[in-house]
N, C-alpha and C positions, 0 to 999 in steps of 0.2 A: 505494498498499499504506500502510496505518497504522503509526505509528511507536508502538513501545513502548521502556519505560525500558530501557536497558541493565543488561544482565544480570539480567534481571525473568523469573519465571516464565514469563511472557508472552511474551516474546522467544525462551526456548526452547521452550515449548509450540509456537512459530512454524516454529521450525526443525523440530522433529522432526514437524510436520505436512507440511513442503517434503519430508521425508525419506518419509513413508509415501505420499505422492501421486506420488511419482517415478516410478513406472511407470503412472501416471494413473489407480489405484482403489486402494482400501486393501483386503486381504483377512482373512478371518478368521483366516488364520496369523498376521499381522503385529499383530493385537489381541491373539491368544493371548500371542506372544511379549512384548510390554510388560507385559502382566499377570504371565507367570512369573518375567521376569527384574524386575520391581518397577523399572520404567526411570523412569515418571513420580515414584516416590515418590523416587528415589536423585537426581531432578532438582528437586525441590521442586514438584512438577505436581499441583495439586488438579486431580481430574476433570472437575470443573465450570467451571476455567477452560480445562482443554485443548478441554473441548466448544466453549465461548464462541469460543476462539483459531481451532479448527478452524472454524468457523461462518464467522468474519471472514476468515480466510485464502479460504476458497472465495469469499465476497463479493467479497474484494480481487481475486482472481484473474479474475473475471468481467469486471471494468471496467480491469484492466491489464496482460494477458497478451499477448504476441504467439501468433498461432496458428500450430503447427507443421503440422496439419490440421484436419479437422473433428470429430475426437474429441480430440485429444490438447494440452493445453497446452505452451507452453516459457517460463517466465520470462527476462526481457531479463537479461544478464548484470550489469548495473548494480543490477537490482533483488535479486539474489542477493546482491551484496557489500554492499548497504544491510541486507539481514537477519542478513546473518552480522557486519557491524558492531556489534549490538545486543549481541554476546556477544563482551565483552571479558576478562573476566576468566579466566586459564588456569587457576586452580582452582576454576571455578565447576561446580556440580553434584558 
């Protein structure tokens, strides 16, 4: 996985990406919820940054995941820890 600066919009966008893909796919209802609650605005994530990070995350997943089965990916726990370590400020967002 690529590394982002701690507490950056890129790091938070990736955490949001992980959450959205936790069940294997992004549903329209999830995108609608993000828009309605202005989550990206509140976190300081520009739509272009989110799109870039989502694409990068997908590419990274294809090269650094452990397969759970033929359809679903599972990130290694040390990978998840590294992603969460990029968010350090308890007041961020």
